[in-house]
Every structure is written in C-alpha cells, then in structure tokens.
N, C-alpha and C positions, 0 to 999 in steps of 0.2 A: 463340733459346731459351737456356736456361741450358747453359753450356759451360765445360770446362776445356781450356785451350789449352797444349800442351807443346812447346816448341822444344828439341831436343836439339843438342849441338855438342861439337866438341873443340878444344883449344887447340894451336897449333903453335909451336914454339920457332924460334930463329934459325939452328938446324941443320936446320930442316925437319922436326923430330920431332914427331908429334902425341902428345897425351897418351894414356896407355893406357885411362883410364876417361873415358868422354864426361861432359860436364856438361849442364845442361838448365835451362831457364826455364819455369816453369809459371805460369799465370795462370788464375784462376777467374773466370767472368763469370756473375752472377745475372740474372734477369729481373725488373726493378722492376714489380710488379703493383699493383693498385688494390684498395681496400677501400670499398664503397659501401653505401649503404641509405637507409632513409626513416624519418622521424618522422611518424607517422600521427595524424590528427584521428580517435579510435577511441573513440566514445561507449558502444558496447555491450560492449567488452572481452571478448568471447567468443574470438575470434583477432585477433591484431595485424594490422589493416587498417585502410583508411579507411572507416569505417561511418557517416560523417556524412551521406551522402547528397548532398553537395556536393563541389566540387573540394577537393583535400586543401589546406587552408589551416590553417597552424599560426602562433603568435605569432613575431615577431621576437626576436632577442637570445638565441638557443639556440646552444651550441658543442658538437661532439662530440669526445671525446679518446681517442686511440689509446693503449693501454696494453700494454706488453710483459708477458705474463703470467709470464715466468721471472723478471724482475727486479721487476716491480711498478711500473716507472717510465714516465712520459709519453714517448712517442716522436713525437707529432704532434698537431696541433689543427686543426679546419677548421669553419667556420661551417655552420649549417643554413639552407638557403634557406626562404623563406615557403612554398614549395610542399613543404617537408619532405625535400627531397633534400639528401644529403652525399655527399662522394667524398674519400677520401684517395688520392693518387697516390704512387708509387715506395715502395711498402712491401716491405721485405725479408722473406724467409722466417722464419717463427717462429710462436709462439702468442700471441694478442692478445685483449684485450677492448676493448669500446668503452663509454665512460661519456658520458652525456648531462647537460649542466650548463649553467649560465649564465655560468660563469666558465672561461676557457681555462686549461689547465695549463702549468706551466713544464716545458720539456723536461729530462729527466733527473732530475725530481723526482717525488714521489708525487702522484697526481692529486687534485684537489679534489673535495669531495662532490657527489654527484648533486644537481641542483637544477633547477627549472623556473621560468618567469616566473609571477609573482602570478596566482592564480586558476586554475592549471592542476595537473593531478595525473597520475602514471603509471598506465596501466592495464596495462603488460606489455611484454615484450620476445620476440622470436623471431628466430633466424637462419634463414631459408628462405623459401619462397614465401609471400607475404602471404595472410592468411585461411586458413592451414593449422595454426596452433598458437600456443601461447603457453608460455613456459618455466616458467610456475607460480610465479616469484618476481619479484614486482613491486618492482624496486628501481632502475630507471633505468640498469642495467649489463647488457650483453649477456653471453650465454654465451661461453665460451671457443672460439674457432675458430682453425684452422690456415691459414697461408698458405704456399703452395708455389710452383709456377710459374703458377698461373692466378688470374684475378680473383676476388675473393671479393664476392659481391653479397647483397643482401637482409639486411642487418644492421639489423633493423626495430625500432622502438620504437613503442608506443601511448600518446597522452596524451588527456586529455579535460578539459573544464571540469565541475566538480561541480555538482548541482542546487542550487536555492535553496529556502528554506522561507518561507512567508509570516508576517508578524507582523501579527496581527489585534486590534484593541481594539473590542469590540461596544459599541453604545449601552447605557446603563445601563437595566436593567430590573428588574422587581419579582421578588423572591426568592419562589418559589412555596411554600416551607416544607414541613415533614414530610419524607416520602421521595418528592416528586415530582422527577424528573429533568428535566433540560433538555438538548434535543437541540442538539449542537454540530457535527454531522457535517460539514455544508456550509461550516463555517468554516475548517477545514483546507485548505491548498493549497500548491502550490509549482510550480516550473518548471525545466526544463533548458535551458540557453542554447544548446545545439547541436542542429541538426537531426537527427532520428532519436535523440536523446537523450530518454529518457522517465523521468518520475518513476513508480515502480511500487509504492512503499510508504512508510509513515511509521513511525518509531520513537518512541514516547513516552519521554521521557528523565528525567521526574520525575512523581511522583505529583501530581495536581492540588491546588494549594493551596486551603485553606478548602472542602474537599469531603469529604463522608463515604465516597463511592464513585464509580466510574466504570463504566459499562456499555459493553461492546463486543460487537456482534452478540448482544445479549441475555444476555451473561454478566457477573455483577457481580464487580469486582475492589475490593479495599480496600488493596493495596499494590502497589509497582511490580515487585517480584520476580515475582509472580504473572502480570502482563501480559508481562514478559520471557520467562517460561517459556511461556506460551501462544502468543506471536508471536515466536519466535526470529529470523525473517527480516523482522520488521516486519508492520504491519497493512496489507493490500492496498489500493491506491488506483487511481483512474483516471489518465490522463496528465496532468491538472491538479492531482494530489496530493490530491484529494477522496476520502476513504476509501469503498470499496464495501460497507462494512458499518456500521450504525449505531453512533455513539457518543455517550452522554449521561453527564452529570455530575449528581450530587445534592449540591446545595451545603449547607454548614452553614446553619441558619436565621439570619434577620437581615441586616443590612447586611455584605455580603462582596464581596471580589474573588477570583474564581476564575482561576487561571492553568494552563494545560496547555502544558508545553514539548515539542517534539518536532523530530526531523530528519526531512527527506525523503530517501529512497533511490532512486537511479535504476537503470536496467536494467543497469548494470554493477556494481551492489551498492555503489556509492560514496555515501556520506552527505554532506549538505549541511555546509559548513564552519561556518556560522552557524546556530545553531538558530531555529526559528520558534516562535510561541506564539500561543495563543488566550487572550484575556483577556476576562472576563465580569464587569462590574460589576453588583452586585445591590443592590437596596434593599428594605426590608420594608414599603413604603407602600401596597400594593394593598388596597382595602377590601373584600376578600373572601377567604374561606379554602376551598380546594377539598378536600373530605373524600373523595370518591370519584368515579371516572370509568370507564365501563364501554362496551363495544360488543359486541352478539352478533347472529349471523345468525339471523334469525326468518321463516320463510316467505317466502322470496325477498327479504327486506328485512333492512337493518341497523339495530337498535334501538340508540340511543345515549343513555345516562342518565348524569347527574351529580347529585351532592349537594354543597350548599355550605353555609357558615355565615358568620355576621357580614357579610352583604352590605348595604352602606350606600352610598347615593349612588354606585352603580356603574353603569358603561357598558353593555357588551353582551358576549355570548360568541359567538365565531366557531368553528363546527365546521369543522375542516380534514380533507382526505383526501389521500392520496398512493399511488402504486403501488410506491414504492420506499422508504418510510420517510425520504426526503429532500425530496423536491419537493412539498411540501404546498401545496394551494390551498383557499381557502375555499368551502364549499358551503352554508352556511347561517349567518344571523345571528339570534340570539335576544337580545331586550333584557332587561337586568337588571330584575326586578321585585319584588325583596325576597322572593323564595321560597326554600324550601329544596331542593326538587327540580326538575329540569329533564329534558327529553327531546326527541329528534329522531329521525325516521325517514329513513334513507337509502333511497329506493325504487328506485334504480338503482345499486347497488354494482357495483364493478368486478369483471371476470372474473378469478378467482384470488384473490390475497391483497389485501385492502385496508387501509391503515393511517389510523388516525384519532388527532387529537389535538384538544385545546380550546385556543383562544387567548382569554384573559380580558383585556378591555381596560376601563381605567379612563376616567372622564370627561375626565382630562387627558391621555389617549393612552398613558399607561404600560400595560404589559401582562406577562402571564406565560403560559407554556404549562404544559399538563397533561402526564403522562406519555403515551407512545404505546401504543395498542391495535391489535392485529392482528386481522382477521377474514377467514376463508377461506370463498369462495363455492364450494363443493364441486360444485355441479351434479348432485348426486345426486337421483334420482326416488325420492320417498317418498309412500306413500298409506296413510290409516287407513281401515279399513272392518270391519263396516258403520258409517256415520255418519250419523244417530245410532245408538248401539249399546245393546243391552239386557243381554247377559251377557257376550260375549267380544269384545274389541276386537283386530284383527288389523293388524300392521304390515307392510307391504309396502315393502321396502327394497332398491333395487339394489345397495346396498353393505352388506348386513347383516353381513358379517364384520368390518367396521371398527367396529360398535357395541359399545360396552362398558358403557353404562349406559342405563337409561330411568327417567325421573321424571316423575310426573304431578301437576299444581298444580290446586287449585280455583280458583274465580273470585277468591277472596281472596289467591291467590298462595301459599298454604300448600300444602307438599308432602304429598300424601296416599297415595303409593305410590312405591317406588323398588325397582328390580330390577337386580342386578349379578351378576357370576360365574355359579355354578351356577344362580341363580334367573333369569337373563336368558333371556327367550323373546320370540318375535315374536307370541305369542298371549297376552293378558292377560286374566284373569278379573277383571272390574270390578263383580261383583254387590254387594260390600260398600259400593260407593260411592253416594252419593245422586244423584237426578237433578239436572242441571245442565249448565253450561259447565265445560270443562276444557282444560288445556294440557298437551300431552306433549312433553318435552324428550328429544332423542336426544344422547348424548355419544359421540364417537367416539375412537378410539385416537390420532389426530393432534392431539387437544385441541380439536377445534372442537366446536360444539353447534348444534342447530337445533330449533325449536319448531313445534308443529302443534296445532291446535285441534279438538275434538270434543265431542259432546253425548251425554249419557246420559239416555235417556227409557225408563221401564220401563212 
C-alpha cells in the first residue's frame, strides 16, 4: 500500500565520535491505481447504461483522455474498445475528469474538444453503478472524481445514434379545392438505427408551404408558433414515426406543391439530424367539385350524403371507412352519373367510432379525397311510443341525461318542432302536427345524433 519509509542514522568521524543529531532518509511510496469505465450504447438515455438490448457495441476510433482537474492539463490517453471498455493504469492520487473524444490529447496540454464518430451523439455521463443515474449535463465529460489508494471504476458514458426521418414525395393528385383538407397522417415516418431505440414523436419545423391551415387531432392551426405551443414535446407517434393523431392539410386552391418539414424524436428526446418532409404535388384537373360531405348515425345505420357540382366525364366515388382515421378501406363504389346529390348507407357500422371519407376518382385515374367525418355508434337503446301516436309522443332513452336537443322533421325534411334547454322533455305534445310520417332527431352532449321514425294518425 501507500507507505512512507524513514531510515534514521548517525555519522561517525575518524575519532569514533558520532554526530549529536541523527540524520534520516525519508522515501514516500504511493500506490499506482487504475481508472476504468465504459462507453455504453445507450438509446433511451434515462440512466447511463447499455439499453440497446444487444451486446454493448460502440464505434471504433474513440479515445478517452484523463485530465488533471487542478491544472486542467492532459495526463494520459487510452483507447476505447469496441465493447466500450477503457482502463487507465498507474494513476497517481489527485482529482480528475475523463473526456470522450476521437482525438488523443497531448500530455501536459489542454485537452481537445469532446467529439464522437460521425452519426453518434452523447446521451449522458455518470460515475457510479450503471443504470443508476445521469449527471444531468450531456457534454462528453465526466464529473470530477478523486483518486486515492483504491481503483476508480464505472466512469461511464452513454452514446447513441439519432433517429432518422423519412423524405416522402407523393404521387401528384387533384387539389380538392375550397376548405377540404387532405389526410397525410400515414405519410410521416422514421426509424431508430439501434435496437430498443424508438421513435416516439415528431416535431413540425415549418408551417406547410402553399397551405391555408393544418389540422392536428381535429384542431386547426394557421401558424407554426401555435403548433409548437400545443405540442412542446412533439406530436406523439408509433415506433415507426407515424402520428397517433390525424394530421390533415388544407392546400391553397389550384396547382400547388405542399411541403411539411419535420424532425423525428426518439425515446431519449433526441431529434433526427436531417429533417424529413412530406411533399404533396397537387393539380386542379378533377372534373368535379365537392360541395358538401356528411355522415350521420340513423337507426343503427350510417347515412352518408354528398353534394357535388360541375361533374363532367367523371369516373366514380369510393366510400371509405376506418376505425382509426388512418387505415381506410373502400366499402362501396358509386359510379358518377352527372347528378348533384349522392348517398350511401353503411348498414354495418363499426362498434364505437367510425371514420368516413370519399375518394373521388377521375376516368384517367387521378383522384382526390374529401375531408373526414366521424360517427359514433352509441349503442344506446331508444324507443318512441305509442307509434303511431295521437296526442303525446314519449321518448324512452337509456341515456336520456346525455340528450340536449330534439328536432322533428316532416316527410319533406322540414323542421316542424325543436326542443332544447328548459323546453326539453321526453314527452312531446304533437297535437299541432298533421297526420303523416315524421323523423325525430336526438342530439347528445358528445356531439352525436341519431334518427327515429314515427307516424301520427289521429
């Protein structure tokens, strides 16, 4: 161990007389200790450890530099193995830091800047047991530690490869015009090159070019600052970088190219180095104009109606449905027939919420999409009685507390009675109405509506 050896002695002259005061030789011996640690492939960056899920493999070409904290000068260099392990031997007592770099330092000089091989980033540093902490300052330099008489271990660094973001250019399609937005949710994406590294979010870094607005999870935005305020940590995605909320853009009318730039963000909070983008080329050549598109739940079915103008030499309409506002499939095809109004009934709507959109396809194969409509299948049991009715129509509804409006329409679709607020009642006096067929619409607090038919015979 560390020792101080003292050898006392006296001198003797030629008369045989010894020195009055003894002399001594003192020698101090220190123990040369080692400083060791690891550079971990650490994609989650929660605590400095190997969280890659594989053997700890890191890139070649890395050096660690031992720096005397008192003088700020380099005292030693050593290489990092491809397994991430490094070890300085024969380190004298003192206070030190370790710097991670691709360049060795010059002994007795100030250390070079921290640096990593291309495509790698620091995620943190921690001197202590792996997976137990992070020093909170991601800079490629360890905390100061003290060397005494025992080895110093676990001077650890975390590094990772950042995620990538896809660059997608879609096939040219027809600009739907007006305020109809185009769903681009599934066009975003990215990946993380390291196992257990996950893409968790995306950050839109520029307002879409040639667009009037962008809708994210049903909320309309007209400037980038509002998006950044609403999503300070990015828009959530699945592991493939596809947003978990719908994103739609409303392009400016006519021939346009809409570009949405973005970064992907991984589970360490690190953004992709190069931005991704979704590019949407649009032309104004579709020989039909969509004026309106609606979907409503009516008596266990979903009624889908749309109105068009300027339909000429047109192909067909495809009614599409999805359970998640992203994975649409066609459920019906209606040929264009130079009409203004079209309709379709989905007799087997999905349980819960169904999403509908219209794909308008020209004879040459070009197409455009309508905006998306959502319809909730509530599963609520409703009964009108007596039916036919003479004086008072009663509404039996298992979820009456959610009803906030009642509207009755005659056979021509004209509203003949409306009840809201204090007038709302599940017993309706219909003596003022003429004999005939009617439709009752129930509106609910969650925004859904449902329709029921009844007869008046006096």
